[in-house]
DOPA-396206 format. One line per field, with one value per residue: residue number from 1; x, y, z of N, C-alpha, C in turn. Coordinates in pm, whole numbers. Atoms other than C-alpha are relative to their C-alpha. Layout:
seq <- (NUM ...)
neast <- (X ...)
nnorth <- (Y ...)
nup <- (Z ...)
caeast <- (X ...)
canorth <- (Y ...)
caup <- (Z ...)
ceast <- (X ...)
cnorth <- (Y ...)
cup <- (Z ...)
END
This chain:
seq <- (1 2 3 4 5 6 7 8 9 10 11 12 13 14 15 16 17 18 19 20 21 22 23 24 25 26 27 28 29 30 31 32 33 34 35 36 37 38 39 40 41 42 43 44 45 46 47 48 49 50 51 52 53 54 55 56 57 58 59 60 61 62 63 64 65 66 67 68 69 70 71 72 73 74 75 76 77 78 79 80 81 82 83 84 85 86 87 88 89 90 91 92 93 94 95 96 97 98 99 100 101 102 103 104 105 106 107 108 109 110 111 112 113 114 115 116 117 118 119 120 121 122 123 124 125 126 127 128 129 130 131 132 133 134 135 136 137 138 139 140 141 142 143 144 145 146 147 148 149 150 151 152 153 154 155 156 157 158 159 160 161 162 163 164 165 166 167 168 169 170 171 172 173 174 175 176 177 178 179 180 181 182 183 184 185 186 187 188 189 190 191 192 193 194 195 196 197 198 199 200 201 202 203 204 205 206 207 208 209 210 211 212 213 214 215 216 217 218 219 220 221 222 223 224 225 226 227 228 229 230 231 232 233 234 235 236 237 238 239 240 241 242 243 244 245 246 247 248 249 250 251 252 253 254 255 256 257 258 259 260 261 262 263 264 265 266 267 268 269 270 271 272 273 274 275 276 277 278 279 280 281 282 283 284 285 286 287 288 289 290 291 292 293 294 295 296 297 298 299 300 301 302 303 304 305 306 307 308 309 310 311 312 313 314 315 316 317 318 319 320 321 322 323 324 325 326 327 328 329 330 331 332 333 334 335 336 337 338 339 340 341 342 343 344 345 346 347 348 349 350 351 352 353 354 355 356 357 358 359 360 361 362 363 364 365 366 367 368 369 370 371 372 373 374 375 376 377 378 379 380 381 382 383 384 385 386 387 388 389 390 391 392 393 394 395 396 397 398 399 400 401 402 403 404 405 406 407 408 409 410 411 412 413 414 415 416 417 418 419 420 421 422 423 424 425 426 427 428 429 430 431 432 433)
neast <- (94 -25 118 -48 -118 -107 -116 -123 -11 -96 66 73 -98 -38 114 -7 -111 54 93 -80 -53 106 82 123 -9 125 -31 114 -2 0 131 3 92 -88 -60 -63 -126 -116 -47 107 5 -97 76 5 70 146 46 127 90 92 143 68 75 106 -62 -20 -136 9 -55 -140 -88 -74 43 -86 -22 -87 79 22 111 44 28 59 -91 78 42 -58 -54 -139 -86 -47 36 89 -79 -60 108 54 141 12 127 76 -80 -143 -63 68 51 -70 36 -110 -51 -93 81 36 -115 -17 94 -60 -114 55 51 -117 -51 95 -19 -128 21 75 -88 -134 -87 51 -87 63 93 119 77 66 100 113 78 54 99 121 52 138 14 44 138 -5 -109 51 -32 33 -1 -106 -57 -14 -61 -6 136 52 121 73 -46 74 -71 11 -71 -146 -83 -114 -103 44 16 -93 69 122 -19 -62 87 -98 37 -9 -142 -45 48 -70 -142 -28 -27 113 -35 -22 68 48 -21 -71 90 -10 -125 7 -14 40 -120 -21 -143 -46 73 35 16 17 -88 60 138 81 -77 -39 -124 22 -36 13 -125 17 -113 12 5 -114 -4 44 136 97 91 75 -8 125 -16 18 -113 -116 24 -100 -31 -62 -46 -144 -26 124 81 48 -40 18 -59 96 78 -34 120 -34 79 -77 2 -120 22 82 -66 56 -10 92 88 32 135 98 -40 -1 -114 35 -85 48 -68 -79 -33 -139 -83 18 -37 -121 -61 25 122 82 79 107 -30 22 73 -15 122 -35 3 -71 -131 -13 76 -53 80 58 -92 46 62 -41 74 66 110 -41 -71 -115 -114 -51 -9 -78 -25 -142 -34 -92 73 123 110 28 -52 70 -79 85 -37 -40 109 45 25 143 85 139 60 -86 -142 -45 -66 -42 46 145 51 74 93 38 -114 -100 -132 11 -25 -124 15 -119 -8 14 -53 -77 0 -128 7 38 81 37 -5 134 39 131 -13 -67 100 93 -70 -15 129 21 -80 45 143 43 66 -88 64 -13 92 -79 -127 -66 -142 -96 -66 -144 -57 -28 -20 125 -4 105 6 -60 114 113 125 92 -52 -57 -144 -16 -138 -6 -135 -8 -2 4 115 53 134 52 119 -28 119 92 135 32 140 88 14 -94 -136 -107 -125 -110 -107 42 -12 124 -18 105 10)
nnorth <- (-109 -111 -83 -139 -15 94 -49 68 125 -22 -14 -126 -108 -11 -62 -144 -56 -16 -113 -122 -32 -55 105 35 144 59 134 73 1 138 65 90 -54 -40 -130 -23 75 -66 -138 -99 -83 -110 -124 -77 80 -1 133 15 108 45 -27 76 -80 -70 -102 53 47 139 21 44 -110 -47 -131 -67 -144 -18 14 -131 -9 131 3 130 113 124 57 -84 75 -47 58 130 103 105 122 -4 13 136 -3 -68 43 -114 -119 20 -65 41 -98 10 -95 -31 -137 -3 -48 -140 -89 -46 -108 -125 -32 -50 -135 -88 -25 -91 -135 -53 -36 -126 -107 62 -63 28 77 119 -45 -56 114 64 -90 -2 123 7 -106 22 134 2 99 135 28 64 96 134 63 142 57 99 37 146 34 -121 -50 -92 52 -106 -125 -126 -117 -113 -122 15 -96 -41 104 107 -46 -108 -121 43 67 -90 -56 -38 -123 -109 -32 -67 -138 -73 -26 -48 -144 -82 -110 -117 -119 0 -135 -88 -36 103 -22 -128 16 -129 -75 -98 -14 107 25 141 59 146 65 126 4 119 124 46 -66 -145 -61 -146 -75 -126 -86 -129 -121 -90 -60 -139 -12 -29 111 -18 125 22 -31 -141 -51 -26 -107 -5 139 27 138 24 144 75 -16 -136 -47 -141 -51 -13 -123 -95 -33 -97 -123 -115 4 74 95 113 116 6 134 27 115 62 56 -108 -92 -134 -36 -18 -95 23 -84 70 -101 11 -94 -135 -1 -78 63 -82 41 -107 -73 87 95 -53 93 -23 -19 39 -116 -116 38 13 -95 -2 66 -83 3 73 -88 45 -71 92 -71 -37 -128 -1 70 -51 118 -14 125 34 70 109 115 21 0 -126 -5 -100 -50 -72 -138 -21 -23 -137 -68 -31 73 -46 -1 60 11 135 74 135 28 -11 -131 4 -114 -65 -31 -90 61 146 51 75 132 46 146 42 138 32 142 58 49 141 55 -91 64 23 -67 -60 -139 -1 40 -112 -110 40 -19 -144 -36 67 -14 -130 12 56 120 112 110 123 -6 127 -18 95 70 -11 -130 -73 -144 -70 -142 -47 -145 -50 -51 77 -63 -46 -128 8 20 127 48 142 51 145 78 145 47 130 9 -133 -4 -35 -69 -40 -35 -124 -21 8 141 37 37 -89 76 -82 -13 -104 -138 -66 -145 -78 -133)
nup <- (28 -90 -22 3 84 -38 75 -41 75 110 130 -6 13 141 67 -30 80 136 -4 -14 133 84 59 -71 -30 -49 -49 -55 -146 -49 -1 -116 -101 -109 23 131 5 61 -22 14 -119 9 -16 124 100 -4 -42 71 -39 104 -10 105 97 -72 -84 -134 -28 -48 -135 4 39 -118 -47 -99 23 118 122 60 95 50 143 37 -21 -16 129 104 113 3 104 -52 99 -47 -14 -133 -97 10 39 128 58 51 26 16 -115 -123 -96 -127 -106 -92 11 114 112 -30 16 139 28 -50 88 126 -22 -14 135 64 -55 50 141 1 -48 -7 -100 -134 -90 -58 -104 66 51 -114 -54 92 -22 -136 -26 80 -24 -50 -108 33 -40 -131 -21 -29 -128 -6 -134 0 129 13 127 81 24 -103 -62 -71 60 -13 55 -92 43 -10 -71 84 3 90 138 31 47 69 129 97 104 101 68 -98 -19 122 -3 -106 28 136 6 44 89 -85 51 138 54 -93 -111 -104 -74 -70 -145 -59 -37 106 30 88 124 -14 133 6 97 49 -52 19 0 -133 -38 -10 -127 -5 -11 -73 32 -70 81 -24 -134 -5 54 -107 -30 -125 -76 -71 -142 -34 -77 84 97 106 35 130 17 -18 3 13 -121 -20 -133 -26 -123 -109 4 -106 -77 -104 -2 -50 -147 -41 -110 42 60 134 59 110 -26 129 -4 12 106 -60 -85 -140 -75 -136 -101 -102 -101 -46 75 -55 -142 -28 -119 -119 -69 -57 98 49 108 133 88 144 77 136 88 -56 -52 -145 -81 -138 -102 -106 -114 -118 -101 -133 -103 -94 -66 -136 9 -91 60 128 85 122 72 -3 123 -29 -57 76 -97 -69 -136 -80 -113 -95 -30 -140 -95 -21 127 7 92 -10 -134 -100 35 33 -108 44 136 11 -42 -126 5 -125 -87 58 -17 -13 -135 -12 -61 -71 -8 -139 -12 121 39 -39 -137 16 -110 -110 -132 -53 -125 27 42 131 99 15 68 142 66 19 119 122 28 -49 -131 -103 -50 93 -26 -18 73 29 -31 56 -109 -11 -31 124 -10 25 -37 -90 -13 -124 -77 52 -40 105 47 135 -6 73 -6 -38 -23 17 -122 19 -77 39 61 34 88 140 50 -107 43 -71 -38 117 38 106 -41 45 -12 -52 99 94 -46 -36 -17 -66 52)
caeast <- (2070 2094 1769 1953 2257 2566 2850 3107 3029 3309 3074 2854 3162 3255 2903 2939 3270 3094 2821 3086 3208 2874 2707 2343 2348 2020 2042 1781 1684 1643 1358 1393 1116 1398 1621 1768 2060 2408 2503 2158 2199 2486 2382 2451 2278 1910 1774 1481 1190 919 552 293 60 -202 46 87 429 476 560 896 1030 1306 1247 1406 1521 1770 1487 1452 1177 971 916 735 885 607 545 774 840 1217 1504 1565 1563 1280 1541 1716 1380 1292 953 927 568 423 706 1064 1138 1049 831 1013 940 1182 1351 1601 1314 1248 1601 1621 1305 1482 1795 1579 1405 1745 1860 1542 1604 1966 1849 1605 1872 2225 2376 2177 2378 2314 2154 1921 1816 1743 1558 1340 1236 1192 994 744 695 333 215 176 -177 -72 172 114 100 94 -9 243 463 437 667 707 331 165 -93 -366 -283 -396 -308 -240 -117 257 513 806 1032 821 774 1050 946 671 624 845 656 868 668 640 1016 1070 853 1041 1385 1339 1482 1219 1214 1360 1202 1007 1065 1253 943 987 1329 1211 1333 1199 1557 1591 1969 1985 1889 1703 1725 1598 1865 1738 1370 1147 1431 1534 1869 1708 1829 1797 2086 2116 2340 2409 2313 2562 2671 2511 2182 1901 1679 1441 1514 1164 1295 1184 1496 1734 1773 1954 1929 2159 2268 2607 2721 2366 2227 2013 2164 2093 2245 2080 1800 1890 1625 1803 1601 1704 1652 1973 1811 1615 1722 1676 1600 1418 1120 1104 780 599 780 853 1139 1130 1264 1226 1298 1569 1591 1942 2081 1957 2076 2323 2410 2283 2024 1904 1781 1548 1532 1575 1353 1365 1085 1080 1007 1170 1474 1603 1377 1492 1375 1171 1409 1386 1151 1307 1053 946 693 891 988 1242 1467 1688 1643 1859 1947 2282 2426 2691 2442 2161 1922 1754 1916 1767 1946 1767 1762 1912 1688 1494 1483 1149 874 498 353 659 1024 1210 1309 1504 1391 1020 815 703 397 323 674 945 1230 1288 1252 1573 1603 1847 1969 1852 1973 2237 2226 2589 2478 2326 2195 2024 2098 1794 1655 1305 1415 1643 1357 1125 1385 1445 1071 1060 1332 1189 813 781 629 823 712 722 512 766 1105 1316 1674 1982 2135 2488 2721 2750 2855 2554 2468 2272 2151 2355 2035 1741 1480 1187 1387 1574 1925 2024 2386 2468 2765 2888 2846 2911 2595 2420 2118 2076 1756 1760 1401 1134 756 656 324 190 221 497 839 1142 1481 1800 2013 1850 1892 1621 1571 1373 1241)
canorth <- (-6292 -5949 -5754 -5427 -5287 -5508 -5293 -5492 -5802 -5845 -5893 -5604 -5385 -5466 -5374 -5039 -4987 -5043 -4796 -4541 -4556 -4430 -4764 -4833 -5173 -5369 -5689 -5954 -5939 -6319 -6567 -6715 -6518 -6371 -6066 -5909 -6125 -6020 -5842 -5681 -5550 -5322 -4967 -4833 -5117 -5122 -5419 -5555 -5760 -5940 -5863 -6065 -5954 -5850 -5623 -5852 -5914 -6295 -6431 -6565 -6225 -6122 -5811 -5569 -5209 -5266 -5339 -5051 -5139 -5427 -5530 -5813 -6146 -6410 -6634 -6434 -6575 -6561 -6642 -6952 -7250 -7499 -7769 -7655 -7636 -7987 -7882 -7800 -7918 -7571 -7314 -7294 -7070 -7134 -6934 -6854 -6681 -6508 -6180 -6278 -6210 -5874 -5731 -5730 -5517 -5255 -5278 -5228 -4924 -4779 -4821 -4649 -4354 -4319 -4320 -4039 -3843 -3964 -3716 -3853 -3978 -4309 -4125 -3938 -4268 -4423 -4115 -4112 -4475 -4446 -4119 -4247 -4604 -4698 -4886 -5262 -5404 -5598 -5849 -6222 -6393 -6766 -6952 -7213 -7341 -7703 -7827 -7469 -7413 -7124 -7264 -7031 -6749 -6395 -6055 -5762 -5405 -5395 -5228 -5030 -5322 -5550 -5329 -5065 -4756 -4961 -5111 -4958 -4732 -4715 -4441 -4233 -4258 -4157 -3848 -3759 -3769 -3671 -3331 -3062 -2796 -2486 -2229 -2175 -1800 -1512 -1435 -1768 -1647 -1316 -1306 -952 -833 -505 -544 -856 -920 -1255 -1478 -1832 -2040 -2337 -2258 -2563 -2818 -3037 -2864 -2520 -2284 -1924 -1686 -1394 -1117 -815 -479 -192 -79 250 179 330 76 40 -218 -177 -59 270 300 319 602 658 290 178 -158 -294 -641 -748 -635 -329 -134 201 423 448 705 1018 1048 1314 1618 1960 1859 1753 1557 1306 954 934 601 454 219 -15 -177 155 326 625 808 806 1092 984 1237 1124 1329 1198 1425 1729 1633 1895 1671 1937 1845 2178 2323 2027 1754 1879 1724 1684 1822 1669 2009 2260 2062 2063 2232 2351 2163 2301 2406 2195 2359 2331 2548 2355 2619 2688 3055 2961 2766 2885 2637 2577 2315 2140 2041 1820 1602 1631 1723 2012 2125 2326 2543 2661 3037 3171 3162 3485 3565 3737 3529 3572 3669 3543 3443 3143 2889 2577 2607 2664 2980 3021 3247 3501 3542 3796 3569 3194 3016 2869 2506 2338 1978 1816 1463 1335 1010 964 899 564 465 643 562 405 638 777 1138 1057 885 1178 1430 1231 1237 1614 1642 1390 1445 1767 1629 1564 1207 859 541 257 174 -108 -175 -359 -624 -586 -307 -44 313 544 911 1089 1444 1641 1813 1573 1818 1959 2235 2307 2230 1961 1912 1538 1335 981 709 336 160 -175 -243 106 206 211 333 507 518 873 1022 1030 648 655 494 722 564 684 650 954 1331 1532 1911 2153 2480)
caup <- (-2617 -2464 -2509 -2441 -2620 -2618 -2750 -2552 -2760 -3021 -3318 -3206 -3173 -3534 -3649 -3472 -3653 -3988 -3888 -3786 -4145 -4275 -4357 -4268 -4094 -4057 -3850 -3767 -3400 -3371 -3340 -2991 -2814 -2607 -2593 -2907 -3016 -3123 -3339 -3373 -3020 -3131 -3044 -3395 -3585 -3681 -3483 -3687 -3553 -3750 -3819 -4012 -4293 -4035 -3863 -3561 -3409 -3371 -3028 -3146 -3263 -3022 -2817 -2572 -2542 -2827 -3075 -3323 -3574 -3719 -4083 -4270 -4165 -4167 -4474 -4700 -5050 -5054 -5287 -5076 -5319 -5292 -5337 -5023 -4850 -4972 -5115 -5486 -5532 -5583 -5593 -5715 -5418 -5057 -4816 -4496 -4164 -3928 -3858 -4129 -4369 -4198 -4205 -4591 -4601 -4389 -4605 -4916 -4767 -4672 -5033 -5155 -4923 -5033 -5394 -5311 -5126 -5205 -4959 -4666 -4367 -4197 -3905 -4143 -4303 -3964 -3843 -4157 -4094 -3718 -3729 -3989 -3862 -3783 -3472 -3496 -3477 -3170 -3025 -3003 -2664 -2593 -2281 -2383 -2667 -2787 -3063 -3187 -3183 -2995 -2752 -2622 -2863 -2780 -2929 -2698 -2737 -2800 -2579 -2727 -2635 -2862 -3169 -3144 -3340 -3513 -3860 -4129 -4374 -4688 -4857 -4543 -4492 -4856 -4816 -4499 -4659 -5023 -5111 -5145 -5409 -5245 -5475 -5793 -5830 -5672 -5463 -5282 -5165 -5021 -4660 -4596 -4552 -4743 -4745 -4965 -5326 -5318 -5627 -5700 -5873 -6085 -6015 -5968 -5964 -5672 -5680 -5663 -5394 -5286 -5334 -5093 -5228 -5003 -5153 -5163 -4817 -4719 -4895 -4687 -4514 -4222 -3954 -3810 -3474 -3317 -3104 -3399 -3649 -3978 -4078 -4362 -4502 -4398 -4499 -4583 -4248 -4179 -3890 -3732 -3466 -3126 -3122 -2922 -2652 -2447 -2340 -2210 -1847 -1677 -1395 -1604 -1703 -2078 -2247 -2544 -2500 -2799 -2686 -2662 -2951 -2728 -2560 -2181 -1968 -1607 -1327 -1084 -764 -694 -967 -769 -420 -289 10 252 514 641 312 250 -15 -370 -640 -1015 -1230 -1579 -1736 -1499 -1385 -1028 -773 -429 -124 165 446 760 1014 1360 1544 1857 1963 2282 2323 2589 2349 2065 1780 1476 1215 1255 919 1078 1267 1011 1293 1469 1793 2077 2338 2653 2701 3021 3325 3389 3015 2956 2794 2753 3094 3278 3256 3118 3380 3283 2921 2993 3031 3393 3397 3671 3813 3760 3865 3851 4185 4315 4412 4650 4628 4949 4875 4629 4436 4537 4895 4788 5136 5429 5793 5954 6216 6250 6223 5927 5743 5813 5698 5376 5297 5357 5090 4843 4886 5086 5408 5727 5794 5643 5619 5580 5437 5288 5390 5265 5491 5619 5720 5452 5394 5414 5478 5746 5786 6039 6148 6110 6237 6041 5875 5551 5663 5412 5507 5529 5642 5568 5827 5851 5964 5956 5737 5587 5404 5024 4974 5183 5141 5225 5333 4976 4957 4694 4721 4697 4633 4797 4482 4314 4333 4509 4521 4733 4605)
ceast <- (13 -126 35 126 118 131 130 18 89 -67 -80 94 42 -113 0 110 -46 -93 75 61 -110 -92 -125 -1 -133 27 -126 12 5 -141 -20 -99 76 53 64 138 110 13 -110 -4 108 -76 -15 -61 -149 -43 -143 -77 -98 -143 -69 -83 -115 56 21 143 -9 73 148 97 69 -33 99 21 89 -78 -34 -128 -41 -36 -56 101 -72 -52 44 56 140 74 62 -52 -93 74 64 -107 -61 -146 -13 -132 -75 86 146 78 -85 -54 73 -54 120 46 106 -73 -32 116 21 -100 57 117 -50 -54 116 58 -90 22 130 -8 -73 88 140 90 -42 102 -76 -101 -127 -89 -76 -111 -123 -88 -66 -114 -131 -59 -140 -14 -45 -143 -6 118 -60 48 -44 -3 110 47 16 47 -1 -134 -43 -132 -67 39 -95 84 -28 73 150 61 113 109 -37 -12 100 -76 -133 35 55 -103 93 -35 7 144 55 -43 76 141 24 23 -125 50 10 -79 -43 20 75 -87 7 122 -2 4 -34 119 29 146 56 -86 -24 -35 -16 87 -59 -144 -71 75 36 126 -15 44 -12 137 -29 125 -16 -6 118 -8 -38 -137 -98 -95 -76 2 -125 5 -15 127 130 -38 111 41 58 46 152 22 -126 -91 -39 32 -24 70 -110 -71 38 -129 28 -89 87 7 113 -28 -93 88 -68 21 -104 -79 -44 -143 -106 30 2 130 -50 100 -50 76 73 49 147 93 -6 48 131 71 -16 -135 -94 -82 -106 44 -35 -70 24 -137 36 5 90 138 0 -75 52 -95 -57 92 -61 -52 32 -77 -75 -114 32 80 120 115 40 22 82 22 151 33 90 -73 -127 -122 -21 62 -63 85 -93 51 32 -123 -23 -8 -151 -69 -143 -54 89 144 31 72 27 -61 -149 -44 -85 -83 -24 113 93 140 -20 22 128 -27 133 -1 -5 42 68 -6 130 -2 -38 -93 -24 6 -142 -15 -128 14 66 -100 -99 64 16 -130 -32 72 -65 -144 -57 -68 94 -74 14 -98 76 129 45 149 82 79 151 47 42 29 -130 19 -114 4 64 -108 -124 -134 -81 41 61 152 28 142 1 145 0 6 0 -109 -46 -142 -58 -121 44 -124 -94 -135 -44 -151 -94 -18 96 136 99 133 115 115 -38 22 -139 30 -121 -2 -44)
cnorth <- (108 80 147 6 -80 39 -67 -134 22 21 131 119 19 63 151 67 23 122 132 43 38 -102 -22 -151 -46 -145 -63 -11 -140 -51 -91 46 46 140 10 -64 85 -48 106 95 108 133 79 -79 29 -142 -17 -120 -30 44 -76 92 77 108 -45 -52 -143 -17 -30 113 56 146 56 146 26 -9 138 9 -141 14 -138 -114 -132 -43 90 -90 54 -57 -131 -111 -103 -131 -5 -18 -139 -3 80 -35 116 118 -38 65 -26 122 -21 105 22 143 13 36 150 95 44 108 135 42 58 141 99 34 98 144 62 35 135 116 -59 60 -31 -79 -121 40 59 -111 -66 89 5 -123 0 101 -22 -138 9 -107 -135 -19 -66 -94 -132 -47 -146 -45 -105 -29 -153 -32 119 60 88 -54 113 137 115 112 118 121 -15 106 44 -106 -111 45 110 125 -34 -69 101 42 57 133 120 42 74 147 83 41 63 151 74 110 127 121 -20 136 82 36 -102 22 129 -23 129 79 101 12 -117 -4 -150 -58 -150 -55 -137 -13 -131 -131 -40 70 152 50 151 63 134 86 134 116 89 58 147 22 22 -118 34 -132 -26 32 150 60 9 108 -4 -138 -9 -145 -6 -150 -83 10 147 43 150 41 13 135 89 43 105 123 112 3 -90 -110 -114 -112 -24 -138 -13 -127 -58 -51 108 99 144 21 25 94 0 86 -86 105 -4 96 140 12 77 -47 84 -39 116 77 -88 -86 60 -106 37 12 -24 118 113 -33 -8 112 -3 -70 100 -6 -70 99 -55 67 -99 67 44 129 7 -86 72 -122 31 -137 -23 -84 -120 -125 -31 -5 141 -6 119 36 81 144 13 22 150 81 20 -87 47 -17 -65 4 -146 -61 -142 -36 6 136 -18 128 56 29 95 -59 -150 -41 -80 -132 -43 -152 -40 -145 -33 -150 -68 -56 -148 -52 107 -78 -13 67 75 142 10 -34 112 114 -32 22 148 47 -54 34 132 -3 -68 -117 -111 -108 -129 15 -143 21 -112 -62 23 140 68 146 68 148 27 152 40 54 -67 59 45 141 -20 2 -139 -54 -144 -43 -152 -69 -147 -55 -135 17 137 -9 36 58 27 30 121 15 -8 -142 -45 -37 99 -69 93 16 101 138 55 147 57 139 1)
cup <- (107 33 -6 -85 56 -65 41 -70 -122 -135 -4 -16 -145 -81 24 -81 -143 -5 11 -132 -98 -64 86 18 59 36 59 151 57 21 120 107 124 -29 -137 1 -62 -144 -13 118 3 -3 -130 -116 7 33 -50 53 -111 29 -112 -88 65 91 143 15 55 133 -2 -36 125 32 102 -35 -121 -130 -56 -81 -38 -147 -34 12 19 -138 -116 -111 -27 -120 46 -92 61 18 138 107 -2 -39 -128 -69 -63 -44 -21 115 124 76 132 98 91 -18 -110 -128 17 -30 -145 -40 43 -87 -132 15 13 -137 -75 48 -49 -148 -8 43 19 107 143 81 52 108 -60 -54 114 55 -89 21 137 20 -76 21 61 107 -52 47 136 8 47 136 -4 145 13 -142 -2 -139 -96 -31 117 52 79 -50 30 -60 93 -58 25 91 -93 -9 -98 -145 -38 -39 -66 -130 -100 -105 -107 -65 94 24 -121 0 103 -41 -136 0 -49 -91 83 -48 -144 -66 105 120 113 88 82 151 75 51 -111 -43 -80 -124 -5 -137 11 -112 -34 49 -33 4 142 48 7 138 -11 19 66 -22 72 -98 39 141 -6 -60 115 18 128 74 83 148 23 59 -79 -101 -104 -47 -141 -3 18 6 -6 120 14 143 11 128 106 -8 119 71 108 -12 58 151 49 102 -38 -55 -134 -59 -110 31 -133 -3 -21 -110 51 76 141 65 144 101 103 100 41 -75 60 144 20 126 126 60 26 -103 -66 -117 -135 -87 -145 -64 -147 -96 50 53 151 72 143 96 99 121 120 103 138 113 89 75 142 -7 92 -50 -127 -88 -126 -62 -6 -122 26 50 -77 92 53 139 72 123 91 18 149 88 17 -128 -13 -103 21 141 106 -42 -31 119 -48 -134 -18 52 126 10 141 96 -73 8 25 145 3 69 59 0 146 22 -133 -28 41 142 6 110 106 132 53 137 -31 -52 -136 -111 -24 -80 -150 -75 -18 -124 -127 -35 51 136 98 65 -103 40 28 -78 -30 22 -64 114 -2 34 -129 31 -37 36 97 3 134 93 -58 41 -120 -42 -138 3 -58 4 53 16 -18 135 -37 91 -51 -56 -33 -94 -142 -69 117 -62 82 18 -119 -51 -108 58 -59 28 37 -99 -109 62 33 29 75 -61 -145)
END
């Protein structure tokens, strides 16, 4: 006994071969209260279990995932001779129980279905039975078996492995497979397609069918779509050309909206872009077309700069006017208007960033602060360890002689805190004036 499918079994393989040739094969599942036996466990056979007159599956009916359906198989009056059964007291034929009584019921239902629909395939026959089967009333359980008797019998809800698809329903299967009448009149064949002439052939008969004949190509029709126009029939199908939604504006994207039954003309600024920065961003107006952009405004509000838009760099650029150029109440000095003077003050570099270090000496530190901060004097300083190249003022007095010379010295200063309390670093440029 297998319980599940057993296609590798030689007899089961032969049953599958028969089924592959279009035969409906119903096989008794077995009566050992075990797995479905061979050849019922063949995957293409209908494995049949038993059910009694109350709709209960007996404990001895074999079960498993290979079980497909159950049918009456308990106390069935069969064609088995009473002589063979050894009991002719009441009947010429014997009552028997077992899945061997159930399988003929399935074979008989299959024959009924093939009579109702001779063109049905084996799979259609099986599907009709499986899809209409009804659930069993329950499945028998026994606490024990003694001499073939069920001890402590109970009835519980069946699992699919115990009842398969359920109890076969011959009439339900017949209704599922019998051919239906296709049509009674031409109106039953109307498919709402204006490009076919719909006719019912053999109205009301099982062999009735609808005939769809294409109308003459070019016949006007309506496909129900807004976004097509000039619809005509072609080969039984209503077709139209795409609706022209173009407008007179070159910078719009024209499309048809089927859901809204409307043409859409969406402005797209990219159609108007002249690739120039300085004349501003051009825009598309759905009615007026491309509109010029607003030129870039480079005015910085400074009368001492000449401003302009640079197309190459896509940016505004500003050039300082020459010093002493007249401006409001003064003159331009280093790009700014200095009020109240007629000439720009001159400034002198009093220390260069190239000097890097300052020689440590009181007068040198004082002179550096006069340059950097404006007061001849200092508060403190920081120095760099080791011998290094530095600079010192040739004249370190309180004057405006800023000439310096290089010198090799130990532990030169790299920053000085001047009288204002701020640090001034020796690696920067400083100017006086």
